[in-house]
N, C-alpha and C positions, 0 to 999 in steps of 0.2 A: 506495499499500500505505500500512498505519498510519493509515487515516483522511484522507488525502491527494486530493486532487481535481483531477484532471489533466485538460488540456482540449487540442483540436489546434490549432494555430497556422501562422499563413501558407496561400496557398492561397486561391483564392477559386470561381467560380461554373462556371470553366473549366479552374481546374487543382487537382490534389490538394490538402493540406495538405502544408506542409513541412519537419512535428515537431510536437510536443508542450511542455507545462509543467507543472509540477507546484504548488500551492499546497500549503504542508504542515501538517500538525498543529504544535500546540504542539508541540516538547520532541523534532523529528523536521527531517532536512534530506534536501539528494540531492536528483540527479534524479526520481528515482523513489521520492523520502520514503523509503528504507529505512536512512538512517542515523541515529545519535539522540545528539542535542546533548549535548556532556559539556562544555563550560567557557561561561564568558562570552565565550568569542570568538567563538562563532556568536551573538554574539546573540541569544538564544532570547526575552530577557521582551518582552512589549507591552503595549498600551493606554498607554505611558510609566512603565512599571513600572521598577527598578534591577536590573540582576543583581551580587547577593552573591556570590563564590566560595566552596563548602567544600570538606573534604576529600574531600570524594567526587565533586561534579559543581556545582552552585551552585543557590541560591536567588534566586527573585524579591522582593521588595518593591513591594508595590505600592502605589500611590497613593492619599493619602486621601480619601474618597468626597467631593466637593466639589457641592455646590447650587449646577447650572447656571441657578435660577430667580432672575431680575434682582429686583434690586429699587429703586421698587413694580414688582409686577404687573404683566408687559407684557399679559397675557389682559387687555382691557378690560371685556368682559361675559365672563368665565368664570374657569377659574384655571389655574396654573399645573403641569405634569406633569415632575419631576426627570428629565431622561433620560440618559445616559451624553455627558459633551461638549455635551448640547445640552438644548432643553426642546421639548416641546409643549402645547397649549391645550386644557383640557374646557371647552366653550362652554356656556353658560348656555342652557336651552332658547328656541326665538325667535333666537336668532344663530349666525353659522355664519365663517368666512375661517381663520385662521391665526390670525390673534390675534384672534379675537369679533371684528374690527372691524364686521363685516357684520350687520345689522340684517334676518331674514327676512321676504321682506312675504308673508303671510297672503292678501292678496288677488288674488297672482299667479294662483295656479288658480281663479279667478273660483268662488266657493262662492256670492254670489249669484245667486239665481232670475235667469235671460236674462229669464223674463214679464214683467218687469218692469222693463221700458226705465229707469225713474227711479231705479231702485235706485243707491243709492252705498256701496261698501264703506270700512269706515273700518278701517286696519291696525292692529292692533296687538299688545303682545306678546306672543308665543306666541298672538296668538288673531285673529281681528276680531270686527266688527260690521257689520251690513246694516242701513242707512238706507233704509225703504221709501219710495215714493211713493204717493202719494194714494189710489192703487188696489189697493193689495197690504199683508199685516202679516205678520209671524211673525219668528221668528229670518234666516228665509233670504229672506224676502217670495217667499214661494211660495202663499199665501192670499190669495186674492180678497176683500176688501170686503164686495163682493155677498152673497158668503155668510155673513160675520161680522154683516153687518145681518140677513141673515133669519133667523139662530140668535138672535141678541137679540130680534127677536121673538116667536120660537117661548116662549121661555122669560117673556116678561111675563104678567104675572098675570093676562092674561086669552087667553094664548097655549095653543096645543096643548100647551106642553110646560113650563106651568105647574110641576109637578108637581118641577122640575129644583129651582126656587129655595125649596120647603116640603122638599125632602129635603138641600140646605145647611145649610137653618137647622135639622133635625134632624142634620146631620153623618152625614149618612147617604152614604159615599162608593159603595156597590154600586150604592143606587140612580139615583145619581147618574150614574153610569159607565153603567148599563144608557139611562137616559134622553137622555144627551149620546151614546150611538151612533145611536139613535133618530132622533136631533134633526138630525143627520150627513146620515143616509139619505133623512129627508124633508127637508131643505136643497138636497140635490142633484138629486133627481128633482123638485125646484121649477125646477130651473133650465132654461135652453133649451141644444141640443145645441153652439151655441157657445160659450156660457157655462160650461161643463160640461166645452168640448175647452180653452179656454183656462187653468182650472185645474188638467187634468191635468199631469202630469211627463213628464215626454222619459225616455228609458231613460237618456240620459248626466245627468239629477238622480235617479234614481233610483238610480243606481250610485255617484255623490256619496253618496247619503243612507244608503245603507250602510256606503258605507266610514267616514264621518264616525261613524254609531251603531256600529262594529265589530260588523256583523250579517251574517248569511250570506242573499241575498236570490234567490229563484225567478226568473230574466229569462224564462221560458219561457211 
């Protein structure tokens, strides 16, 4: 009663409980929290406060709020958060640990394409960079250099898609986008089945891209 919390005590999986115990709310006492504390003799004050008798009952004098964050700041790569008789650390992005002492290795998730066997992941703070092998390029080393070289041939002055260079000179972004789409389709169509297969994403890589770009992807 009086917002006290009681729980069974004693017993085990073979024997029933032998009794109960109640943790009373502040200001109450007794086996079932039915008695009101009326004096400092009941030790009613908590959290290090001091009990002062009054004409009617008592009053608790609470201790001053103490900043539990020591100096210098114990959170090496974060900020100390003051709690009651304790503290916690709010870590800067890219760090973890009780005191933000551990840098998160962004390369653990293997963000660089597994198609490029020579790709190297460089761990940065809250980021990563992929150093591609000679046969691949792109942020995650997913674009084969064969496709890049063929695309470059397409936009040469005498290439089938030389209009891209002219559109770029005129700053015509719509024409550039249209020509690039045509160029990509042209380049991919000119590749062999083996080359197109090597450039294709696996389902895992597609899901990685969707997660990184925070987009919904239809995998059907």
